[in-house]
PDB file with SEQRES, HELIX, SHEET and CRYST1 records, atoms N, CA, C and O in Angstrom:
SEQRES   1 A   70  UNK UNK UNK UNK UNK UNK UNK UNK UNK UNK UNK UNK UNK          
SEQRES   2 A   70  UNK UNK UNK UNK UNK UNK UNK UNK UNK UNK UNK UNK UNK          
SEQRES   3 A   70  UNK UNK UNK UNK UNK UNK UNK UNK UNK UNK UNK UNK UNK          
SEQRES   4 A   70  UNK UNK UNK UNK UNK UNK UNK UNK UNK UNK UNK UNK UNK          
SEQRES   5 A   70  UNK UNK UNK UNK UNK UNK UNK UNK UNK UNK UNK UNK UNK          
SEQRES   6 A   70  UNK UNK UNK UNK UNK                                          
HELIX    1 AA1 UNK A    9  UNK A   21  1                                  13    
HELIX    2 AA2 UNK A   25  UNK A   38  1                                  14    
HELIX    3 AA3 UNK A   41  UNK A   43  5                                   3    
HELIX    4 AA4 UNK A   44  UNK A   57  1                                  14    
CRYST1    1.000    1.000    1.000  90.00  90.00  90.00 P 1           1          
ATOM      1  N   UNK A   1       0.820  -1.188   0.000  1.00  0.00           N  
ATOM      2  CA  UNK A   1       0.000   0.000   0.000  1.00  0.00           C  
ATOM      3  C   UNK A   1       0.868   1.256   0.000  1.00  0.00           C  
ATOM      4  O   UNK A   1       0.547   2.242  -0.665  1.00  0.00           O  
ATOM      5  N   UNK A   2       1.963   1.213   0.747  1.00  0.00           N  
ATOM      6  CA  UNK A   2       2.825   2.399   0.796  1.00  0.00           C  
ATOM      7  C   UNK A   2       3.409   2.662  -0.588  1.00  0.00           C  
ATOM      8  O   UNK A   2       3.581   3.818  -0.974  1.00  0.00           O  
ATOM      9  N   UNK A   3       3.714   1.610  -1.333  1.00  0.00           N  
ATOM     10  CA  UNK A   3       4.283   1.788  -2.659  1.00  0.00           C  
ATOM     11  C   UNK A   3       3.408   2.633  -3.567  1.00  0.00           C  
ATOM     12  O   UNK A   3       3.906   3.495  -4.291  1.00  0.00           O  
ATOM     13  N   UNK A   4       2.124   2.393  -3.531  1.00  0.00           N  
ATOM     14  CA  UNK A   4       1.198   3.111  -4.398  1.00  0.00           C  
ATOM     15  C   UNK A   4       0.988   4.556  -3.942  1.00  0.00           C  
ATOM     16  O   UNK A   4       0.776   5.446  -4.766  1.00  0.00           O  
ATOM     17  N   UNK A   5       1.047   4.783  -2.645  1.00  0.00           N  
ATOM     18  CA  UNK A   5       0.746   6.105  -2.091  1.00  0.00           C  
ATOM     19  C   UNK A   5       1.961   6.757  -1.438  1.00  0.00           C  
ATOM     20  O   UNK A   5       1.807   7.583  -0.538  1.00  0.00           O  
ATOM     21  N   UNK A   6       3.169   6.396  -1.878  1.00  0.00           N  
ATOM     22  CA  UNK A   6       4.376   6.890  -1.216  1.00  0.00           C  
ATOM     23  C   UNK A   6       4.590   8.392  -1.360  1.00  0.00           C  
ATOM     24  O   UNK A   6       5.396   8.967  -0.629  1.00  0.00           O  
ATOM     25  N   UNK A   7       3.897   9.031  -2.274  1.00  0.00           N  
ATOM     26  CA  UNK A   7       4.043  10.478  -2.450  1.00  0.00           C  
ATOM     27  C   UNK A   7       3.117  11.272  -1.521  1.00  0.00           C  
ATOM     28  O   UNK A   7       3.133  12.502  -1.535  1.00  0.00           O  
ATOM     29  N   UNK A   8       2.309  10.568  -0.714  1.00  0.00           N  
ATOM     30  CA  UNK A   8       1.359  11.225   0.189  1.00  0.00           C  
ATOM     31  C   UNK A   8       1.902  11.129   1.625  1.00  0.00           C  
ATOM     32  O   UNK A   8       1.998  10.028   2.166  1.00  0.00           O  
ATOM     33  N   UNK A   9       2.258  12.264   2.250  1.00  0.00           N  
ATOM     34  CA  UNK A   9       2.834  12.239   3.596  1.00  0.00           C  
ATOM     35  C   UNK A   9       1.940  11.553   4.632  1.00  0.00           C  
ATOM     36  O   UNK A   9       2.446  10.895   5.541  1.00  0.00           O  
ATOM     37  N   UNK A  10       0.640  11.697   4.510  1.00  0.00           N  
ATOM     38  CA  UNK A  10      -0.290  11.112   5.488  1.00  0.00           C  
ATOM     39  C   UNK A  10      -0.166   9.594   5.539  1.00  0.00           C  
ATOM     40  O   UNK A  10      -0.353   8.992   6.597  1.00  0.00           O  
ATOM     41  N   UNK A  11       0.148   8.969   4.405  1.00  0.00           N  
ATOM     42  CA  UNK A  11       0.331   7.519   4.354  1.00  0.00           C  
ATOM     43  C   UNK A  11       1.472   7.095   5.271  1.00  0.00           C  
ATOM     44  O   UNK A  11       1.336   6.154   6.053  1.00  0.00           O  
ATOM     45  N   UNK A  12       2.589   7.793   5.167  1.00  0.00           N  
ATOM     46  CA  UNK A  12       3.752   7.481   5.996  1.00  0.00           C  
ATOM     47  C   UNK A  12       3.463   7.729   7.474  1.00  0.00           C  
ATOM     48  O   UNK A  12       3.847   6.936   8.334  1.00  0.00           O  
ATOM     49  N   UNK A  13       2.790   8.828   7.756  1.00  0.00           N  
ATOM     50  CA  UNK A  13       2.465   9.168   9.138  1.00  0.00           C  
ATOM     51  C   UNK A  13       1.562   8.104   9.759  1.00  0.00           C  
ATOM     52  O   UNK A  13       1.804   7.663  10.883  1.00  0.00           O  
ATOM     53  N   UNK A  14       0.529   7.692   9.034  1.00  0.00           N  
ATOM     54  CA  UNK A  14      -0.394   6.677   9.558  1.00  0.00           C  
ATOM     55  C   UNK A  14       0.303   5.349   9.789  1.00  0.00           C  
ATOM     56  O   UNK A  14       0.036   4.666  10.778  1.00  0.00           O  
ATOM     57  N   UNK A  15       1.191   4.983   8.886  1.00  0.00           N  
ATOM     58  CA  UNK A  15       1.947   3.740   9.051  1.00  0.00           C  
ATOM     59  C   UNK A  15       2.845   3.821  10.291  1.00  0.00           C  
ATOM     60  O   UNK A  15       2.891   2.888  11.093  1.00  0.00           O  
ATOM     61  N   UNK A  16       3.547   4.929  10.438  1.00  0.00           N  
ATOM     62  CA  UNK A  16       4.416   5.116  11.603  1.00  0.00           C  
ATOM     63  C   UNK A  16       3.634   5.125  12.899  1.00  0.00           C  
ATOM     64  O   UNK A  16       4.080   4.565  13.901  1.00  0.00           O  
ATOM     65  N   UNK A  17       2.478   5.752  12.888  1.00  0.00           N  
ATOM     66  CA  UNK A  17       1.641   5.800  14.086  1.00  0.00           C  
ATOM     67  C   UNK A  17       1.165   4.403  14.477  1.00  0.00           C  
ATOM     68  O   UNK A  17       1.160   4.056  15.658  1.00  0.00           O  
ATOM     69  N   UNK A  18       0.774   3.616  13.505  1.00  0.00           N  
ATOM     70  CA  UNK A  18       0.334   2.252  13.786  1.00  0.00           C  
ATOM     71  C   UNK A  18       1.451   1.417  14.387  1.00  0.00           C  
ATOM     72  O   UNK A  18       1.228   0.670  15.340  1.00  0.00           O  
ATOM     73  N   UNK A  19       2.648   1.538  13.836  1.00  0.00           N  
ATOM     74  CA  UNK A  19       3.791   0.793  14.366  1.00  0.00           C  
ATOM     75  C   UNK A  19       4.118   1.236  15.784  1.00  0.00           C  
ATOM     76  O   UNK A  19       4.418   0.406  16.643  1.00  0.00           O  
ATOM     77  N   UNK A  20       4.063   2.529  16.030  1.00  0.00           N  
ATOM     78  CA  UNK A  20       4.376   3.048  17.357  1.00  0.00           C  
ATOM     79  C   UNK A  20       3.361   2.569  18.387  1.00  0.00           C  
ATOM     80  O   UNK A  20       3.727   2.233  19.513  1.00  0.00           O  
ATOM     81  N   UNK A  21       2.094   2.537  18.008  1.00  0.00           N  
ATOM     82  CA  UNK A  21       1.057   2.065  18.928  1.00  0.00           C  
ATOM     83  C   UNK A  21       1.209   0.581  19.241  1.00  0.00           C  
ATOM     84  O   UNK A  21       0.783   0.119  20.300  1.00  0.00           O  
ATOM     85  N   UNK A  22       1.819  -0.167  18.317  1.00  0.00           N  
ATOM     86  CA  UNK A  22       2.072  -1.594  18.552  1.00  0.00           C  
ATOM     87  C   UNK A  22       3.370  -1.817  19.322  1.00  0.00           C  
ATOM     88  O   UNK A  22       3.719  -2.949  19.654  1.00  0.00           O  
ATOM     89  N   UNK A  23       4.081  -0.722  19.603  1.00  0.00           N  
ATOM     90  CA  UNK A  23       5.321  -0.832  20.370  1.00  0.00           C  
ATOM     91  C   UNK A  23       6.548  -1.098  19.515  1.00  0.00           C  
ATOM     92  O   UNK A  23       7.589  -1.488  20.043  1.00  0.00           O  
ATOM     93  N   UNK A  24       6.452  -0.898  18.219  1.00  0.00           N  
ATOM     94  CA  UNK A  24       7.563  -1.148  17.303  1.00  0.00           C  
ATOM     95  C   UNK A  24       8.269   0.165  16.967  1.00  0.00           C  
ATOM     96  O   UNK A  24       8.181   0.668  15.847  1.00  0.00           O  
ATOM     97  N   UNK A  25       8.979   0.711  17.977  1.00  0.00           N  
ATOM     98  CA  UNK A  25       9.620   2.021  17.835  1.00  0.00           C  
ATOM     99  C   UNK A  25      10.700   2.029  16.746  1.00  0.00           C  
ATOM    100  O   UNK A  25      10.806   2.981  15.974  1.00  0.00           O  
ATOM    101  N   UNK A  26      11.497   0.958  16.694  1.00  0.00           N  
ATOM    102  CA  UNK A  26      12.578   0.917  15.711  1.00  0.00           C  
ATOM    103  C   UNK A  26      12.029   0.878  14.292  1.00  0.00           C  
ATOM    104  O   UNK A  26      12.542   1.564  13.408  1.00  0.00           O  
ATOM    105  N   UNK A  27      10.997   0.086  14.071  1.00  0.00           N  
ATOM    106  CA  UNK A  27      10.394   0.019  12.737  1.00  0.00           C  
ATOM    107  C   UNK A  27       9.774   1.358  12.358  1.00  0.00           C  
ATOM    108  O   UNK A  27       9.800   1.753  11.193  1.00  0.00           O  
ATOM    109  N   UNK A  28       9.219   2.052  13.339  1.00  0.00           N  
ATOM    110  CA  UNK A  28       8.655   3.363  13.073  1.00  0.00           C  
ATOM    111  C   UNK A  28       9.759   4.319  12.600  1.00  0.00           C  
ATOM    112  O   UNK A  28       9.541   5.131  11.700  1.00  0.00           O  
ATOM    113  N   UNK A  29      10.932   4.217  13.208  1.00  0.00           N  
ATOM    114  CA  UNK A  29      12.065   5.043  12.782  1.00  0.00           C  
ATOM    115  C   UNK A  29      12.482   4.745  11.351  1.00  0.00           C  
ATOM    116  O   UNK A  29      12.833   5.651  10.595  1.00  0.00           O  
ATOM    117  N   UNK A  30      12.442   3.462  10.983  1.00  0.00           N  
ATOM    118  CA  UNK A  30      12.779   3.074   9.608  1.00  0.00           C  
ATOM    119  C   UNK A  30      11.749   3.634   8.622  1.00  0.00           C  
ATOM    120  O   UNK A  30      12.095   4.065   7.522  1.00  0.00           O  
ATOM    121  N   UNK A  31      10.488   3.619   9.034  1.00  0.00           N  
ATOM    122  CA  UNK A  31       9.429   4.168   8.177  1.00  0.00           C  
ATOM    123  C   UNK A  31       9.648   5.663   7.962  1.00  0.00           C  
ATOM    124  O   UNK A  31       9.471   6.168   6.853  1.00  0.00           O  
ATOM    125  N   UNK A  32      10.029   6.361   9.014  1.00  0.00           N  
ATOM    126  CA  UNK A  32      10.271   7.792   8.870  1.00  0.00           C  
ATOM    127  C   UNK A  32      11.433   8.038   7.909  1.00  0.00           C  
ATOM    128  O   UNK A  32      11.367   8.951   7.086  1.00  0.00           O  
ATOM    129  N   UNK A  33      12.492   7.239   8.003  1.00  0.00           N  
ATOM    130  CA  UNK A  33      13.629   7.389   7.099  1.00  0.00           C  
ATOM    131  C   UNK A  33      13.226   7.117   5.650  1.00  0.00           C  
ATOM    132  O   UNK A  33      13.643   7.838   4.743  1.00  0.00           O  
ATOM    133  N   UNK A  34      12.429   6.096   5.433  1.00  0.00           N  
ATOM    134  CA  UNK A  34      11.956   5.792   4.077  1.00  0.00           C  
ATOM    135  C   UNK A  34      11.067   6.916   3.548  1.00  0.00           C  
ATOM    136  O   UNK A  34      11.107   7.253   2.365  1.00  0.00           O  
ATOM    137  N   UNK A  35      10.267   7.487   4.444  1.00  0.00           N  
ATOM    138  CA  UNK A  35       9.409   8.601   4.045  1.00  0.00           C  
ATOM    139  C   UNK A  35      10.256   9.780   3.592  1.00  0.00           C  
ATOM    140  O   UNK A  35       9.940  10.426   2.593  1.00  0.00           O  
ATOM    141  N   UNK A  36      11.326  10.064   4.316  1.00  0.00           N  
ATOM    142  CA  UNK A  36      12.193  11.178   3.958  1.00  0.00           C  
ATOM    143  C   UNK A  36      12.878  10.941   2.618  1.00  0.00           C  
ATOM    144  O   UNK A  36      13.171  11.889   1.889  1.00  0.00           O  
ATOM    145  N   UNK A  37      13.131   9.681   2.294  1.00  0.00           N  
ATOM    146  CA  UNK A  37      13.729   9.362   1.000  1.00  0.00           C  
ATOM    147  C   UNK A  37      12.713   9.482  -0.133  1.00  0.00           C  
ATOM    148  O   UNK A  37      13.075   9.838  -1.255  1.00  0.00           O  
ATOM    149  N   UNK A  38      11.453   9.190   0.151  1.00  0.00           N  
ATOM    150  CA  UNK A  38      10.417   9.148  -0.883  1.00  0.00           C  
ATOM    151  C   UNK A  38       9.739  10.487  -1.133  1.00  0.00           C  
ATOM    152  O   UNK A  38       9.297  10.763  -2.249  1.00  0.00           O  
ATOM    153  N   UNK A  39       9.657  11.311  -0.110  1.00  0.00           N  
ATOM    154  CA  UNK A  39       8.931  12.576  -0.231  1.00  0.00           C  
ATOM    155  C   UNK A  39       9.857  13.701  -0.681  1.00  0.00           C  
ATOM    156  O   UNK A  39      11.065  13.632  -0.452  1.00  0.00           O  
ATOM    157  N   UNK A  40       9.314  14.725  -1.312  1.00  0.00           N  
ATOM    158  CA  UNK A  40      10.149  15.873  -1.697  1.00  0.00           C  
ATOM    159  C   UNK A  40      10.658  16.621  -0.457  1.00  0.00           C  
ATOM    160  O   UNK A  40      10.050  16.565   0.611  1.00  0.00           O  
ATOM    161  N   UNK A  41      11.757  17.304  -0.620  1.00  0.00           N  
ATOM    162  CA  UNK A  41      12.394  18.024   0.487  1.00  0.00           C  
ATOM    163  C   UNK A  41      11.453  19.020   1.147  1.00  0.00           C  
ATOM    164  O   UNK A  41      11.587  19.293   2.340  1.00  0.00           O  
ATOM    165  N   UNK A  42      10.523  19.557   0.412  1.00  0.00           N  
ATOM    166  CA  UNK A  42       9.598  20.538   0.981  1.00  0.00           C  
ATOM    167  C   UNK A  42       8.673  19.933   2.038  1.00  0.00           C  
ATOM    168  O   UNK A  42       8.069  20.670   2.818  1.00  0.00           O  
ATOM    169  N   UNK A  43       8.554  18.619   2.076  1.00  0.00           N  
ATOM    170  CA  UNK A  43       7.696  17.940   3.046  1.00  0.00           C  
ATOM    171  C   UNK A  43       8.452  17.450   4.281  1.00  0.00           C  
ATOM    172  O   UNK A  43       7.823  17.054   5.262  1.00  0.00           O  
ATOM    173  N   UNK A  44       9.786  17.467   4.256  1.00  0.00           N  
ATOM    174  CA  UNK A  44      10.588  16.853   5.316  1.00  0.00           C  
ATOM    175  C   UNK A  44      10.356  17.461   6.697  1.00  0.00           C  
ATOM    176  O   UNK A  44      10.136  16.730   7.662  1.00  0.00           O  
ATOM    177  N   UNK A  45      10.400  18.771   6.802  1.00  0.00           N  
ATOM    178  CA  UNK A  45      10.271  19.416   8.107  1.00  0.00           C  
ATOM    179  C   UNK A  45       8.902  19.132   8.717  1.00  0.00           C  
ATOM    180  O   UNK A  45       8.793  18.812   9.900  1.00  0.00           O  
ATOM    181  N   UNK A  46       7.871  19.250   7.906  1.00  0.00           N  
ATOM    182  CA  UNK A  46       6.515  18.993   8.383  1.00  0.00           C  
ATOM    183  C   UNK A  46       6.376  17.546   8.870  1.00  0.00           C  
ATOM    184  O   UNK A  46       5.789  17.295   9.923  1.00  0.00           O  
ATOM    185  N   UNK A  47       6.918  16.598   8.099  1.00  0.00           N  
ATOM    186  CA  UNK A  47       6.819  15.191   8.476  1.00  0.00           C  
ATOM    187  C   UNK A  47       7.569  14.913   9.777  1.00  0.00           C  
ATOM    188  O   UNK A  47       7.046  14.238  10.664  1.00  0.00           O  
ATOM    189  N   UNK A  48       8.792  15.431   9.894  1.00  0.00           N  
ATOM    190  CA  UNK A  48       9.572  15.200  11.116  1.00  0.00           C  
ATOM    191  C   UNK A  48       8.892  15.809  12.330  1.00  0.00           C  
ATOM    192  O   UNK A  48       8.906  15.222  13.412  1.00  0.00           O  
ATOM    193  N   UNK A  49       8.299  16.977  12.158  1.00  0.00           N  
ATOM    194  CA  UNK A  49       7.590  17.618  13.267  1.00  0.00           C  
ATOM    195  C   UNK A  49       6.387  16.780  13.693  1.00  0.00           C  
ATOM    196  O   UNK A  49       6.134  16.614  14.887  1.00  0.00           O  
ATOM    197  N   UNK A  50       5.652  16.254  12.722  1.00  0.00           N  
ATOM    198  CA  UNK A  50       4.484  15.431  13.048  1.00  0.00           C  
ATOM    199  C   UNK A  50       4.892  14.149  13.757  1.00  0.00           C  
ATOM    200  O   UNK A  50       4.221  13.729  14.700  1.00  0.00           O  
ATOM    201  N   UNK A  51       5.985  13.517  13.320  1.00  0.00           N  
ATOM    202  CA  UNK A  51       6.463  12.306  13.992  1.00  0.00           C  
ATOM    203  C   UNK A  51       6.903  12.632  15.418  1.00  0.00           C  
ATOM    204  O   UNK A  51       6.625  11.862  16.338  1.00  0.00           O  
ATOM    205  N   UNK A  52       7.583  13.761  15.612  1.00  0.00           N  
ATOM    206  CA  UNK A  52       8.038  14.147  16.949  1.00  0.00           C  
ATOM    207  C   UNK A  52       6.851  14.401  17.875  1.00  0.00           C  
ATOM    208  O   UNK A  52       6.864  13.976  19.030  1.00  0.00           O  
ATOM    209  N   UNK A  53       5.833  15.087  17.380  1.00  0.00           N  
ATOM    210  CA  UNK A  53       4.640  15.354  18.194  1.00  0.00           C  
ATOM    211  C   UNK A  53       3.929  14.051  18.534  1.00  0.00           C  
ATOM    212  O   UNK A  53       3.463  13.866  19.658  1.00  0.00           O  
ATOM    213  N   UNK A  54       3.848  13.147  17.556  1.00  0.00           N  
ATOM    214  CA  UNK A  54       3.212  11.850  17.793  1.00  0.00           C  
ATOM    215  C   UNK A  54       3.968  11.079  18.877  1.00  0.00           C  
ATOM    216  O   UNK A  54       3.353  10.512  19.780  1.00  0.00           O  
ATOM    217  N   UNK A  55       5.292  11.058  18.789  1.00  0.00           N  
ATOM    218  CA  UNK A  55       6.088  10.357  19.798  1.00  0.00           C  
ATOM    219  C   UNK A  55       5.876  10.964  21.175  1.00  0.00           C  
ATOM    220  O   UNK A  55       5.758  10.238  22.162  1.00  0.00           O  
ATOM    221  N   UNK A  56       5.826  12.272  21.250  1.00  0.00           N  
ATOM    222  CA  UNK A  56       5.608  12.941  22.539  1.00  0.00           C  
ATOM    223  C   UNK A  56       4.234  12.592  23.097  1.00  0.00           C  
ATOM    224  O   UNK A  56       4.102  12.287  24.282  1.00  0.00           O  
ATOM    225  N   UNK A  57       3.213  12.636  22.248  1.00  0.00           N  
ATOM    226  CA  UNK A  57       1.847  12.345  22.699  1.00  0.00           C  
ATOM    227  C   UNK A  57       1.680  10.897  23.147  1.00  0.00           C  
ATOM    228  O   UNK A  57       0.877  10.605  24.033  1.00  0.00           O  
ATOM    229  N   UNK A  58       2.438   9.994  22.534  1.00  0.00           N  
ATOM    230  CA  UNK A  58       2.334   8.580  22.899  1.00  0.00           C  
ATOM    231  C   UNK A  58       3.342   8.184  23.972  1.00  0.00           C  
ATOM    232  O   UNK A  58       3.430   7.012  24.337  1.00  0.00           O  
ATOM    233  N   UNK A  59       4.097   9.148  24.476  1.00  0.00           N  
ATOM    234  CA  UNK A  59       4.989   8.903  25.605  1.00  0.00           C  
ATOM    235  C   UNK A  59       6.258   8.145  25.271  1.00  0.00           C  
ATOM    236  O   UNK A  59       6.767   7.403  26.111  1.00  0.00           O  
ATOM    237  N   UNK A  60       6.774   8.310  24.082  1.00  0.00           N  
ATOM    238  CA  UNK A  60       7.994   7.618  23.680  1.00  0.00           C  
ATOM    239  C   UNK A  60       9.202   8.372  24.209  1.00  0.00           C  
ATOM    240  O   UNK A  60       9.316   9.585  24.033  1.00  0.00           O  
ATOM    241  N   UNK A  61      10.099   7.646  24.856  1.00  0.00           N  
ATOM    242  CA  UNK A  61      11.344   8.243  25.335  1.00  0.00           C  
ATOM    243  C   UNK A  61      12.344   8.230  24.193  1.00  0.00           C  
ATOM    244  O   UNK A  61      12.583   7.191  23.578  1.00  0.00           O  
ATOM    245  N   UNK A  62      12.923   9.377  23.912  1.00  0.00           N  
ATOM    246  CA  UNK A  62      13.881   9.496  22.819  1.00  0.00           C  
ATOM    247  C   UNK A  62      15.265   9.131  23.281  1.00  0.00           C  
ATOM    248  O   UNK A  62      15.653   9.432  24.411  1.00  0.00           O  
ATOM    249  N   UNK A  63      16.026   8.471  22.398  1.00  0.00           N  
ATOM    250  CA  UNK A  63      17.414   8.141  22.681  1.00  0.00           C  
ATOM    251  C   UNK A  63      18.265   9.399  22.641  1.00  0.00           C  
ATOM    252  O   UNK A  63      19.209   9.555  23.416  1.00  0.00           O  
ATOM    253  N   UNK A  64      17.918  10.283  21.735  1.00  0.00           N  
ATOM    254  CA  UNK A  64      18.683  11.510  21.541  1.00  0.00           C  
ATOM    255  C   UNK A  64      17.890  12.693  22.076  1.00  0.00           C  
ATOM    256  O   UNK A  64      16.702  12.840  21.789  1.00  0.00           O  
ATOM    257  N   UNK A  65      18.546  13.514  22.839  1.00  0.00           N  
ATOM    258  CA  UNK A  65      17.883  14.715  23.352  1.00  0.00           C  
ATOM    259  C   UNK A  65      18.661  15.917  22.871  1.00  0.00           C  
ATOM    260  O   UNK A  65      19.884  15.879  22.743  1.00  0.00           O  
ATOM    261  N   UNK A  66      17.944  16.966  22.612  1.00  0.00           N  
ATOM    262  CA  UNK A  66      18.556  18.205  22.191  1.00  0.00           C  
ATOM    263  C   UNK A  66      19.081  18.915  23.425  1.00  0.00           C  
ATOM    264  O   UNK A  66      18.347  19.094  24.397  1.00  0.00           O  
ATOM    265  N   UNK A  67      20.321  19.314  23.397  1.00  0.00           N  
ATOM    266  CA  UNK A  67      20.914  20.027  24.532  1.00  0.00           C  
ATOM    267  C   UNK A  67      20.736  21.519  24.325  1.00  0.00           C  
ATOM    268  O   UNK A  67      21.059  22.061  23.268  1.00  0.00           O  
ATOM    269  N   UNK A  68      20.232  22.154  25.325  1.00  0.00           N  
ATOM    270  CA  UNK A  68      20.065  23.613  25.266  1.00  0.00           C  
ATOM    271  C   UNK A  68      20.798  24.218  26.452  1.00  0.00           C  
ATOM    272  O   UNK A  68      20.740  23.705  27.570  1.00  0.00           O  
ATOM    273  N   UNK A  69      21.473  25.295  26.189  1.00  0.00           N  
ATOM    274  CA  UNK A  69      22.158  25.989  27.287  1.00  0.00           C  
ATOM    275  C   UNK A  69      21.139  26.731  28.107  1.00  0.00           C  
ATOM    276  O   UNK A  69      20.329  27.482  27.564  1.00  0.00           O  
ATOM    277  N   UNK A  70      21.167  26.532  29.413  1.00  0.00           N  
ATOM    278  CA  UNK A  70      20.197  27.199  30.265  1.00  0.00           C  
ATOM    279  C   UNK A  70      20.858  28.207  31.167  1.00  0.00           C  
ATOM    280  O   UNK A  70      20.182  28.866  31.957  1.00  0.00           O  
TER     281      UNK A  70                                                      
END                                                                             
């Protein structure tokens, strides 16, 4: 299904969300990487932001944290 609709960002997001809800965090990361390869550069920031918000809402702990000087 992703093959036919790979140019639609919502397809990738829904697939990643389903994997994350099943507890397959690593596979969700692979889906995001494939999405970034398949979608035009103009969609990358929006897609990454949506994945980050989804992970936050579903309580996923990130391996990498952004360091900010306080």
